[in-house]
C-alpha positions as a Markdown table, in Angstrom:
| # | Residue | x | y | z |
|---|---|---|---|---|
| 1 | Met | 14.8 | 140.8 | -108.0 |
| 2 | Glu | 12.9 | 137.5 | -107.8 |
| 3 | Pro | 11.6 | 136.6 | -104.3 |
| 4 | Leu | 13.4 | 133.9 | -102.6 |
| 5 | Ser | 12.3 | 130.8 | -101.9 |
| 6 | Gln | 11.4 | 128.7 | -98.6 |
| 7 | Ala | 14.9 | 126.7 | -98.8 |
| 8 | Gln | 17.0 | 130.2 | -99.9 |
| 9 | Thr | 15.0 | 131.7 | -97.1 |
| 10 | Val | 16.1 | 129.3 | -94.3 |
| 11 | Arg | 19.8 | 129.3 | -95.4 |
| 12 | Arg | 19.6 | 133.0 | -94.5 |
| 13 | Ile | 18.5 | 132.4 | -91.6 |
| 14 | Val | 21.1 | 130.2 | -90.8 |
| 15 | Asp | 23.1 | 132.3 | -91.8 |
| 16 | Arg | 22.4 | 135.1 | -89.1 |
| 17 | Leu | 21.7 | 132.2 | -86.6 |
| 18 | Ala | 24.7 | 130.4 | -86.9 |
| 19 | Phe | 28.6 | 130.0 | -88.3 |
| 20 | Gly | 28.0 | 126.6 | -90.2 |
| 21 | Leu | 26.0 | 123.6 | -89.7 |
| 22 | Pro | 26.3 | 120.0 | -90.8 |
| 23 | Thr | 25.1 | 119.7 | -94.5 |
| 24 | Asp | 22.3 | 117.0 | -93.0 |
| 25 | Glu | 21.1 | 119.7 | -90.3 |
| 26 | Arg | 20.5 | 122.3 | -93.0 |
| 27 | Arg | 19.2 | 120.3 | -95.6 |
| 28 | Ala | 16.8 | 119.6 | -92.6 |
| 29 | Leu | 15.9 | 123.1 | -91.4 |
| 30 | Cys | 15.8 | 124.0 | -95.4 |
| 31 | Arg | 12.3 | 121.6 | -95.5 |
| 32 | Leu | 11.0 | 123.4 | -92.6 |
| 33 | Ser | 9.2 | 126.7 | -93.1 |
| 34 | Pro | 11.0 | 130.0 | -92.0 |
| 35 | Val | 9.6 | 130.1 | -88.6 |
| 36 | Arg | 9.4 | 127.0 | -87.5 |
| 37 | Ala | 13.3 | 127.0 | -88.7 |
| 38 | Thr | 14.4 | 129.6 | -86.5 |
| 39 | Gln | 12.4 | 128.3 | -83.5 |
| 40 | Ala | 14.4 | 125.0 | -84.4 |
| 41 | Leu | 17.8 | 127.1 | -84.3 |
| 42 | Leu | 16.8 | 129.4 | -80.8 |
| 43 | Gln | 15.5 | 126.1 | -79.2 |
| 44 | Arg | 18.8 | 124.4 | -79.5 |
| 45 | Ala | 20.5 | 124.7 | -76.1 |
| 46 | Gly | 23.6 | 122.3 | -75.4 |
| 47 | Glu | 25.6 | 122.2 | -72.3 |
| 48 | Pro | 28.1 | 125.5 | -72.0 |
| 49 | Pro | 31.2 | 125.0 | -73.0 |
| 50 | Arg | 33.9 | 123.6 | -70.8 |
| 51 | Pro | 36.5 | 126.7 | -70.4 |
| 52 | Pro | 40.6 | 125.7 | -71.0 |
| 53 | Ser | 42.8 | 125.8 | -68.6 |
| 54 | Phe | 45.4 | 129.3 | -68.6 |
| 55 | Thr | 48.8 | 129.1 | -67.6 |
| 56 | Pro | 49.0 | 130.7 | -64.3 |
| 57 | Val | 50.4 | 134.5 | -65.4 |
| 58 | Pro | 53.4 | 135.4 | -63.0 |
| 59 | Glu | 52.6 | 138.6 | -60.8 |
| 60 | Ala | 53.5 | 142.1 | -62.2 |
| 61 | Thr | 55.9 | 143.9 | -60.0 |
| 62 | Lys | 58.0 | 146.6 | -59.7 |
| 63 | Arg | 61.3 | 144.6 | -58.8 |
| 64 | Ala | 60.3 | 142.1 | -62.0 |
| 65 | Thr | 63.8 | 141.4 | -63.9 |
| 66 | Ala | 63.7 | 141.2 | -67.3 |
| 67 | Glu | 63.6 | 137.6 | -67.9 |
| 68 | Gln | 60.6 | 137.6 | -65.6 |
| 69 | Lys | 58.8 | 140.2 | -67.4 |
| 70 | Lys | 59.7 | 138.1 | -70.6 |
| 71 | Ala | 58.2 | 135.1 | -69.3 |
| 72 | Arg | 55.6 | 136.7 | -68.2 |
| 73 | Arg | 54.5 | 138.2 | -71.7 |
| 74 | Gln | 55.3 | 134.6 | -73.2 |
| 75 | Val | 52.5 | 133.2 | -70.7 |
| 76 | Leu | 50.0 | 135.9 | -71.8 |
| 77 | Ala | 50.5 | 135.2 | -75.5 |
| 78 | Ala | 50.2 | 131.4 | -74.8 |
| 79 | Asn | 46.6 | 131.8 | -73.0 |
| 80 | Ala | 45.7 | 134.4 | -75.6 |
| 81 | Arg | 46.3 | 131.9 | -78.6 |
| 82 | Leu | 44.7 | 129.4 | -76.3 |
| 83 | Leu | 41.9 | 131.3 | -75.9 |
| 84 | Thr | 41.2 | 132.2 | -79.5 |
| 85 | Arg | 41.5 | 128.5 | -80.6 |
| 86 | Trp | 39.1 | 127.3 | -77.8 |
| 87 | Trp | 36.3 | 130.0 | -79.0 |
| 88 | Leu | 37.0 | 129.6 | -82.7 |
| 89 | Thr | 36.0 | 126.0 | -82.6 |
| 90 | Glu | 33.2 | 126.6 | -80.2 |
| 91 | Leu | 31.7 | 129.1 | -82.7 |
| 92 | Val | 32.0 | 126.0 | -85.0 |
| 93 | Thr | 30.9 | 123.1 | -83.4 |
| 94 | Ser | 28.7 | 124.1 | -80.4 |
| 95 | Glu | 25.3 | 122.4 | -79.9 |
| 96 | Ser | 23.7 | 125.6 | -79.7 |
| 97 | Pro | 25.0 | 127.7 | -82.6 |
| 98 | Thr | 23.0 | 130.9 | -82.0 |
| 99 | Arg | 24.4 | 131.2 | -78.6 |
| 100 | Glu | 27.6 | 131.6 | -79.7 |
| 101 | Arg | 26.6 | 133.9 | -82.8 |
| 102 | Leu | 24.9 | 135.8 | -80.0 |
| 103 | Thr | 28.0 | 135.7 | -77.8 |
| 104 | Trp | 30.2 | 136.7 | -81.3 |
| 105 | Phe | 27.5 | 139.7 | -81.5 |
| 106 | Trp | 27.8 | 141.1 | -78.1 |
| 107 | His | 31.8 | 140.6 | -78.2 |
| 108 | Gly | 31.5 | 143.3 | -81.0 |
| 109 | His | 29.0 | 145.9 | -79.4 |
| 110 | Phe | 30.8 | 146.0 | -76.1 |
| 111 | Ala | 34.5 | 146.0 | -78.3 |
| 112 | Thr | 37.2 | 144.6 | -76.5 |
| 113 | Ser | 40.8 | 143.3 | -76.9 |
| 114 | Met | 43.5 | 141.3 | -75.4 |
| 115 | Arg | 45.8 | 143.9 | -77.1 |
| 116 | Lys | 44.9 | 146.1 | -74.1 |
| 117 | Val | 43.1 | 144.0 | -71.5 |
| 118 | Arg | 45.6 | 141.3 | -71.6 |
| 119 | Pro | 45.0 | 138.7 | -69.2 |
| 120 | Ala | 43.0 | 135.9 | -71.4 |
| 121 | Gln | 41.0 | 135.1 | -68.1 |
| 122 | Leu | 39.4 | 138.6 | -68.1 |
| 123 | Met | 38.4 | 138.1 | -71.8 |
| 124 | Leu | 36.7 | 134.7 | -70.8 |
| 125 | Thr | 34.9 | 136.1 | -68.0 |
| 126 | Gln | 33.7 | 138.4 | -70.3 |
| 127 | Asn | 32.7 | 135.3 | -73.1 |
| 128 | Gln | 31.1 | 133.5 | -70.1 |
| 129 | Val | 28.4 | 136.7 | -69.6 |
| 130 | Phe | 27.7 | 137.1 | -73.3 |
| 131 | Arg | 26.9 | 133.2 | -73.3 |
| 132 | Arg | 24.8 | 133.6 | -70.4 |
| 133 | Leu | 22.5 | 137.0 | -70.7 |
| 134 | Gly | 23.2 | 137.4 | -74.6 |
| 135 | Ala | 19.8 | 136.4 | -75.1 |
| 136 | Ala | 18.0 | 137.9 | -72.1 |
| 137 | Asp | 16.9 | 141.3 | -71.4 |
| 138 | Phe | 19.3 | 144.1 | -72.5 |
| 139 | Gly | 19.1 | 145.8 | -69.1 |
| 140 | Ala | 20.7 | 142.8 | -67.2 |
| 141 | Leu | 23.5 | 142.4 | -70.2 |
| 142 | Ala | 24.1 | 146.1 | -69.6 |
| 143 | Gln | 24.2 | 146.5 | -65.4 |
| 144 | Ala | 27.0 | 142.9 | -65.9 |
| 145 | Met | 29.2 | 145.1 | -68.3 |
| 146 | Ile | 29.4 | 148.0 | -66.5 |
| 147 | Leu | 31.6 | 146.5 | -64.0 |
| 148 | Asp | 32.8 | 143.9 | -66.3 |
| 149 | Pro | 36.7 | 143.8 | -66.0 |
| 150 | Ala | 37.8 | 143.5 | -69.0 |
| 151 | Leu | 35.7 | 146.5 | -69.8 |
| 152 | Met | 36.8 | 148.5 | -67.1 |
| 153 | Val | 40.5 | 147.7 | -68.3 |
| 154 | Trp | 39.7 | 148.8 | -71.8 |
| 155 | Leu | 38.1 | 151.7 | -70.9 |
| 156 | Asp | 40.6 | 152.9 | -67.5 |
| 157 | Ala | 37.8 | 152.5 | -65.3 |
| 158 | Ala | 40.5 | 152.2 | -62.3 |
| 159 | Lys | 41.7 | 155.6 | -62.9 |
| 160 | Asn | 38.5 | 156.9 | -62.2 |
| 161 | Arg | 38.3 | 158.6 | -58.9 |
| 162 | Ala | 36.9 | 161.3 | -56.8 |
| 163 | Gly | 38.6 | 164.6 | -57.8 |
| 164 | Ser | 39.9 | 163.4 | -60.7 |
| 165 | Pro | 37.1 | 161.8 | -63.1 |
| 166 | Asn | 38.2 | 159.9 | -66.0 |
| 167 | Glu | 35.4 | 159.8 | -68.7 |
| 168 | Asn | 36.4 | 157.1 | -70.9 |
| 169 | Leu | 33.7 | 154.0 | -69.3 |
| 170 | Ala | 30.7 | 156.4 | -68.9 |
| 171 | Arg | 30.7 | 158.3 | -72.5 |
| 172 | Glu | 31.4 | 155.0 | -74.4 |
| 173 | Tyr | 28.9 | 153.3 | -72.2 |
| 174 | Leu | 26.4 | 155.8 | -72.7 |
| 175 | Glu | 27.3 | 156.7 | -76.8 |
| 176 | Leu | 28.1 | 153.5 | -78.0 |
| 177 | Phe | 26.9 | 150.8 | -76.0 |
| 178 | Thr | 23.2 | 151.9 | -74.9 |
| 179 | Leu | 21.9 | 155.4 | -76.1 |
| 180 | Gly | 23.7 | 156.4 | -79.0 |
| 181 | His | 25.7 | 159.3 | -80.4 |
| 182 | Asp | 23.7 | 162.6 | -79.6 |
| 183 | Asn | 21.1 | 161.4 | -77.4 |
| 184 | Asp | 23.0 | 162.2 | -74.3 |
| 185 | Thr | 24.7 | 165.3 | -72.9 |
| 186 | Glu | 28.3 | 166.6 | -71.4 |
| 187 | Ala | 26.8 | 166.8 | -68.2 |
| 188 | Asp | 25.1 | 162.6 | -68.6 |
| 189 | Val | 28.6 | 162.0 | -69.3 |
| 190 | Thr | 30.3 | 164.1 | -66.3 |
| 191 | Asp | 27.8 | 162.7 | -64.1 |
| 192 | Ala | 28.2 | 159.4 | -65.0 |
| 193 | Ala | 31.9 | 159.2 | -64.8 |
| 194 | Arg | 31.2 | 160.7 | -61.3 |
| 195 | Ala | 28.9 | 158.1 | -60.4 |
| 196 | Leu | 31.4 | 154.8 | -61.2 |
| 197 | Thr | 34.3 | 156.5 | -59.6 |
| 198 | Gly | 35.9 | 154.2 | -56.7 |
| 199 | Trp | 35.5 | 151.0 | -58.8 |
| 200 | Val | 38.9 | 149.3 | -59.0 |
| 201 | Leu | 40.2 | 145.4 | -60.0 |
| 202 | Arg | 41.0 | 142.9 | -57.1 |
| 203 | Arg | 43.1 | 139.9 | -57.7 |
| 204 | Asp | 41.7 | 137.2 | -55.8 |
| 205 | Gly | 44.0 | 134.1 | -57.0 |
| 206 | Ser | 43.0 | 133.4 | -60.5 |
| 207 | Ser | 40.1 | 135.5 | -60.6 |
| 208 | Thr | 39.9 | 139.3 | -61.0 |
| 209 | Arg | 36.5 | 141.1 | -59.5 |
| 210 | Ala | 35.3 | 144.9 | -59.3 |
| 211 | Gln | 35.4 | 146.3 | -56.0 |
| 212 | Leu | 34.5 | 149.8 | -54.4 |
| 213 | Val | 36.6 | 151.6 | -52.7 |
| 214 | Pro | 34.4 | 154.2 | -50.8 |
| 215 | Arg | 37.7 | 157.0 | -50.1 |
| 216 | Arg | 38.2 | 157.1 | -54.1 |
| 217 | His | 34.2 | 157.9 | -54.7 |
């Protein structure tokens, strides 16, 4: 197999650090050395994207009628489509393509989905954490994600209470997100689940945040 030329190597780098660039920018990068091209991509730091404006989601209540439940589902679906279009556009048009590529990478690592999380605002909040901390030390990102509302919903964190620990979040966090399979023990999972008991989600207007309820810990 013949070695790659400098231009071919740079094109590979661009493919790894961005989802596509205008032709003139790609050509300009291909005239640089691989190291300088990489540095140029990493140093591109445009303004953070302006988040989309979601339609307020009606609260779910036990007394909601069939029509009200249907209306809520329609708002959730419309917001999900809006967030998807917004991020796809950002991936290919951002002035900071590497930031968006890392955001996409971490979204795949801390795997969540609106299929279960539902409110698009929670997924956007998580997306913004990836964007802010994705290129920083992993410890900072890991600490932020342990109480990320979308991840908490995805892994049933609110069901984790004193006397009846739910191990979903602890197990996935240790085995998939941080240490890796076979690098922890069942005792580690049990203790981590107990340490995380009592954390619930509280809705405050349009925002949702993690809050510790001491009596459940």
